[in-house]
N, C-alpha and C positions, 0 to 999 in steps of 0.2 A: 504494500500500500504506500503510495506516494503522498506525503503530507506537507502542506504549505504552512509556514509559520509567518503570520502577519503581525509585526510589531509596529503599532501605529501611535501617532500623537493625536489624541482626541481633545475636543473642545467641549467642556461641560455645558450642557443645555443646547448646543448647536447640533441638534439631532439630524437635520437635513445634511449638513456638511459631513458629519460622522458617517451617515448612511451612504453618502456618495463615495466616501473613501473606502468603506467596506466593500461596496459593489465593485469598485475599480480593482480591489485586491482579489475578489472572487474571479473576475474576468482574467486577471493576470495568472491566477492559480490554474485556471482551466487551460490557458495557453501552454502551461507547463505540464499538462496532463495529470494534475494532482487529483487524488481521490477525495481528499479532505483538506479544508483550510480552517485554521484556528485563529480566533481573535480573542482579545483579553476581556477581563471582567468589566461588566457594565459599559462595553464599548459603544453601544448604541447612544447612550446619553452622556458618556464621559464620567470619570470618577474624580472626586466625590460629588454627587449631585445635591447632597444635603437636603434642605427643606423644599427644593424643587420637586422632590418626590411626593410632597403633600398637595401638589397642584394636579387636579384631575386632567387638565388638558395636556400636561407634561407626560402623564402615563399613556394617554390616548395617542399622543404623537409617537411615543416609543413603540406602541403596538402597531401603528401604521407603518413604521419603519421596518419592522419584522416582515410585514406583508409585502413591502417594497422589495426587500432582499430576496424573498421567496421567488420572485419572478426571475432571478438570476441563478437559482439553485436547480440546475439541470445537469446531470452527469457529474455531479460533485456533491459532497456533503460539507456542511458548514457548522462550526461551533462558534457561537457568539454570545457575549454577555449582555443582559438587559434586565430591567425590572419586570416582574410578572405579577399578576393579580392573584391573591389568595382568596379562594371561593368560600373558605370557612369563616363565618361571621364571628367566631369566637377568638380568632387570632388577629395579628396585625394585617393590614390590607394588602401588603406586598411581600414578595420573595425577591431575594437577590439570586438571579437565575442564569443558567447556561442553556441556551436554546440549541437543540440539535436539529438541523434542517437538512432534508434530503428529498430529492424528487419533487420539488415544489411544495413540500408539506413540512409542517412541524412534526418531526418524528418523536421527540421527547423533550421535556423540560426538566432539567436537574436543578434542584435548589441548594443554596449554600446552607451548611449545617452549623458551622462555628462562626458566630457573628461577633467580631471584635468590638469591645467597648472601652478600650484603654487608649491613652495618649490621644492622637488625633482622630481615632476611630470612634464612631457612635452609631454603628449599624443597627443595633437592637432598637434604637429609637424609631426606625422605619420598617424593618424587615422582621418577618416571622422565621425562626430557625427551622430547618428541615429536620424531621424526626426519622425519616426512612431513606437512608442512602441507597441509591440504585446504580446499577451498571447500565451501559448502553451498548448496543451492537451496531457496528458500522462495517459494511462490506465483509462480514464474516469474522470480524475481530471484536473481541469483548474488551470494552474500555471502562476503566474506573475514572469517571469524570468528576473532578473536584474543583472548588473555587477558592483560591488564595488561602485563607486561614485554615481551610479544611485539612491541609497537609501538616499544619503546625500542631501535631497531636500530642505535644507536651507543653505544659504551661510556660510562657515566657519567663525566664529567670528574673528579669527586671520588673516583672509585674506580679509580685507575690500574692496579691489579693484579688487578682483579676479572674473572674468567671471560672473558678476551679471546677465547678460542676460541669460546665460545658466541655472542658477539655477531655473529660472521660467519655464523651460521645464522639470522639474523632472518627469520621466516616471510614477511613482506610481500614480500620480494624475489622469493620464489617464487610467492606467491599472485597477484601482479599479472599474471602470465603468463596467468591464466585470465580476464582482463578482468572483474573483479567490478563489480557495480553499486553496491556499498555496503561499507564497512568497519565492522564492529561490534567494539568492544573492551569486554569486561566486566572490571571491575577491582576490586581492594581496595587502593587506593593511599593509604597513610597520609599524614595532614597533616603538613607542617612549614612554617613561615613563609617559608623560602627554597626551597620546592619548587614552588609553584604556577606560577611563570613558566617553569620548566624543563618542567613537565608541559604547559602550554599550547603551548610551543614545539614539543614532540614531536608533539602532536596536529595543530597547524597545518601542520607540515612534511609529515606523512604525507598529510593531505588535499590539500594544494597540490601536492606533488611527484608523487603518484600520480594526481592529478586524479580523485579518487574521494571522494564525500561520506562523512563519518565520524560514527558515533554512539559515544559513550563513556559507559558506565554505571558509576558508582563507588558503593561502599558508603558509608554515613554512620553516625555513631555512634562510641562508644568501647568498646573491649574491653581491659580492664585498663589498660595504660599507653599503648596506641596509640589515636589519635584519627583518625577518617576524616571528611573534610569534605564528601563528596558532590560538589556542583558538577559534576554530569554535564553533558555538552555535546553539541551537534550542530553540525557544521562543514560548510560548503560547499566546493566545489573550489577556491575562492580562499583557503582556509585561514581563513575568517572564522567566528567563533562566531555562529551564527544563533539559538541557543537555549541557555540555561544554567539548570539547575535550582538550587534553593536551596542555600546553603552551611550546613552544620551542622544541617540539618533534613531530615526525610523529605519526599519530593516525588513527584509523579506528573504526567506530561505526555503528551499525544497529539500526534504530528507526522505529517505526510504526506511520504513519501519523494519524491514527485514535486514537492513544493513547496520542498524544501530549496534547490535551485539558484535558485529565484525570489526567495528571501529575502536581504536584505542583512544586514549585521552587526546583532546585537541592540542596541537602544538602552539596555537595562538594564545597570547597572554589573556587570561580570564580575570585578572585583577590589576588595578592601577594603584599607584600610591595614594594615600589618603589626601594629600595636598592636591594632586591632580584631580581627584574626584571632586573635591570642594570647588576647585576652579571651574571644571566642566559643568558641574551642577548649577552654580550661580550664573554662569553665562547663559545656559539654557533657561533658567528661571527668569532672568531679565528679558530675554528675547520673547519668550512665550507670554509673559505678563503684558508686554507692550502689544504684541501682535493680537492677542486674544481680547484685549480691552480696547483696541482700535487706536492706540497711540503710536506715533512714529518717532518722535523726538524727545530726548531727555535733557535734563538740566541738573546741575549740581554746583555747590560751592567748592572752590578749590582753595584750600588753606595752605598748601605746601606740606601738609602732614601726610602720614602714611595711609590713613583711612580714606580720605577723599581721593588720594592718588590711586588706591586700589580700586575703588568704585568706578572711577573714571576709566581705568584700563579695562575693567570687566565690561562696562557699558559700551565702550568703543568696539570691543570684540563682538558683543552681542548685537549691536544696532548699526555699527558703522560709525567711524569717527565724525563724519559730517553731520550726523544726527544727534551728537552729544555736545551740548554747550556748557562751558564752564564760566562761572563768575568768580573773580578774585575780589575779595572785599576786605582789604587790609585796614587795620586800626593802628593807633599809636603804639600798641603793644606787639604788633606783628614784626617779626625779625626780618631783616633784609634777605636772609637766606631762605626763609619760608616763601616770600614773594617770588624770589628767583627760581626756587624749586617748583613752584606751581606753574610759572611761565614755561619752564623747561619741560615739564610733564606735558603740557598742552601742545607744545611744539613737537615733542617726540611722538605723541599720539596723532597729531594732525587734526586736532579738534578745535573748533572755533572757541574763542574766549575773550572776555572783556574784563576790565578792572573798574570797580565802583568803590571808591574810598568811603568809609563810613564815618570819618571824623566829624564832619559838619552835622550829620544827622544825630550822632551821639551827643554832641555839644548842645544841639537844639533841644533834645529830649531832656537832658540834664537841667537846662535852663527852665524848661516848662515845669519840671518837677520840683524846682528849688523852693516854691512856697510850702510844699508838704514835706520836703527834706531839708529842714533849716540847718542842720549840722553839716550836711553835705559830706559825710565821711564815706570814703570809698570802701565798699564791701562787695559781697556776692551780688547785691542788687545791680550794681554798675556792670559787673561781669555779665550777668544775664541780659542786661539791656543790649549789650553788644551782640550777643547770640540772637536776640529777638529782632534786632535791626537786620541782621543778615537773613533771618528767616522771612522777614517782611519783604526784603528786596527780591529774594528768590521767588516767593510766591507771586509777587507783582509781575515779575518776568514770566512766570508760568502762565498767569492769567492772560497777559498781553499776547504772548507768542504761541501758547498751546503746548509748551513742553511740559512733560511730567517731571516733577522734582523727585530726585533720588535722595533718600536719606543716607547719611554716611556713618551712622553710629555702628560700632561693633558690639559683640555680645557682652564683653567685659564691662563696657560702659553702661549698656542697657541694664545689666544685672545689678550694678551698684548705684544706679541713678545718676551717673556722671554725664548728665545731659540737661538741656534747658527746654522745658515745655514751651511750645509755640516759637521755638528758636531752632536748635539743631535736631529736635525731634520731628520737625516738619518733613513732609514727603508723601508721595503716593505709593512708594515701595521702599522697603529696607533690604537691600541686597546682602549686606554682611552682618545683619543683626543677630545671626546665629553663628557667627565666626568669632572665636576668641581672639584677643589681640595678638597673642603669640602666633596664631595661625594666619592672622592678617600679614604679619611679617613673612611667614613661610610661603604663602601664596604669592606675595609680591616678589620674593626671590625666584619663585617658579616662573613667573611672567618674565623676569629678567634673565632666564636661563641661557638665552642665546645672544641677547644684546640688552643694553641698558634702556629700558622704557620708563620705568619708575626711577626718578633720580636717586642716586645713592644717598644724597643728603636727606631725603625724606625717610629712608630706611634707617640710617645710622644715627640721626639726632635723637636725643631724649624726647619722648612724647610730651606734648604740652598743648593745652587749649589756647594759650597766648591771650588770656583775658586780663592779665595783670603782669607787672614786671617780674621777670625771672621765674615765672610759673612753670612747674613741671608736674606731671601726673603723680609722680612718686611723693609729692608733698603730702598727699592725702590718702594714698593707696599703697599697699605692698607692691613690690616689683611684679611685673606682669607674669613672669615665669612662676612665681609663687601664687599670685592671685588666681591665675587661670586654672592651675591644678586644684586649688581649693574650690573654686566655683564649679568645676567639672564634677568633683566629688559631691558637692552640695546639691547641684541642680540635676545633672544627668543621673548620678548614682544614688541620690536621695539620702546621703549620709547625714547624720545628726551632728550637732555641735560637739558632743562628747566623742563621736567617732572621729571627727576632724582633728580634735586635740590629740586623740590617741594615735593618729597617723603621724604626729610630729609637728603639725602646724602650730605656730605660736598662738597661745590662748588669746592674747589681746587682739591679734589679727583676726582670728576666727570669730570672736564676739563682734568685732566691728564690721567685718564683711557680711556675715549672716544677717546682722541687723540692717545693714544697708540694702541687702537684697529684699528683705521682708517689708521694709517701709516704703519701697519705691514701686510697689505693684501698681499704684495709681498712675504712675508715669507710663508704665508698659501698656496699660489699658488704652492709652491714647497714642500709641505708636502706629505707624502704618503697617501693613502686612509685612511680615518678616519671612524671607525665603528660608525654608527649613532644610538644614543639611545635617543636623545632629539627631540623636534619638530623643532629645527633649528641648525643643525650641520654645521660646516665648510665643504665646499665641494660643491657638485652639488646643494644643497638646499639653499645655501647662495652665490649669485653671485654678488660680488661688484667689481667695476673697480679698477685696481691696481693704475693707474695714474688718480687721481681725487682730487677735493677739495670741501668738503661740511662740 
């Protein structure tokens, strides 16, 4: 049996465009004489559709799309993900389903059993879990058809309290009793740089332990803050990856079921460095956020620092340098080398840029405020005024010219509240809000691997907001190599204060940093969407109360 693997970039809610893409791939598969073509989880509507699933017209349009696809299903079978209606009035109204189409008809609909409700996932809000896993027969082959989490038949180690009961119902434990010839898993598995090895481990273990070849089809592309890396795979019964599709790109491959066992492990690299993955993910995230929301041009402030330099470089790669505009907004506290580094960056990237000095605006605001600030003592208020002037100028440019403003805050800053509301928190998208400062440096060096694009001065100088004389980040925070390790343990690994102290972190630093993280939730609530590259990003996957004491 010849099987086509269709790894596509879908647009949530754009059912017509998604359907057209699916039909094009079916036609392509038929030209290659494929017997079966496989698409990813909820391919019809895109993943995650969230509360669009509560719209009756959305479900009706999804059903019409299946009927549209059926007109192309002759001399080929198709597996495609879509929501389906649950006829049982006692349960949720919908299933997360895999449609099996053949000979112009719906041959079978397989429903997802394990509905994840942790981190960014909230599928049980919308879908009814399947209670009766079934196999499906295609062209004489018995197939165990599963959907994403269904293969994760052991509880995620980083989710100790998540749906223990559900993981005991893992469908493969029942499906293997039917002696399937093949496991197919259609997925919409979001990227994180510490997820890929876990994902590979699950796939390898299923193929090896059940002694059944496995095909895994993942979505690629970004939808709002979630990035999907694709990297669809074919594994033999030794648990070896014999074929892997491209990462962060659409791809299409034809394989022979009968030849899977005859193939050894692929000689192509199936893993990239963590830093390359972060780079590639953010570039894709920016590109898709703009394309899918209808924007073409970006804007950001260029300070001469490492964060804005990295965002500018990533945006230029994603959108093209001519579509990224930089504003330099020096103040009396901006160093000469910061201004020159910002100018050099723009020249290196070939991006348009302009300089708008903020001194006159800053003085005018201080004069206006003098009646209510009689002592006129310089403090954090005046620092924040500078950040808010820059935010105002950037948003004015955005309104006038239609460029989307990119936020340039990194995860370390967002975690400890080292940002100014309505100033440097402004933006329509935060590309590096899930990238720790130490990784900001690492990704910048990766960009410079062949030539200097980001000026060495931006990378080598001590980080500073330059809002007061001689200011450095280390005045108020531990060094970033210490801070980032502590934040990772506290945020991603959910370690307690006592745990952190037990790891050897200085007690005073632990108490200060965890306090800063906890009290600045209100700022993060007002951040733009943050592209998710870790297992625990600020946003939908980390829901903490704003008003709380713990």
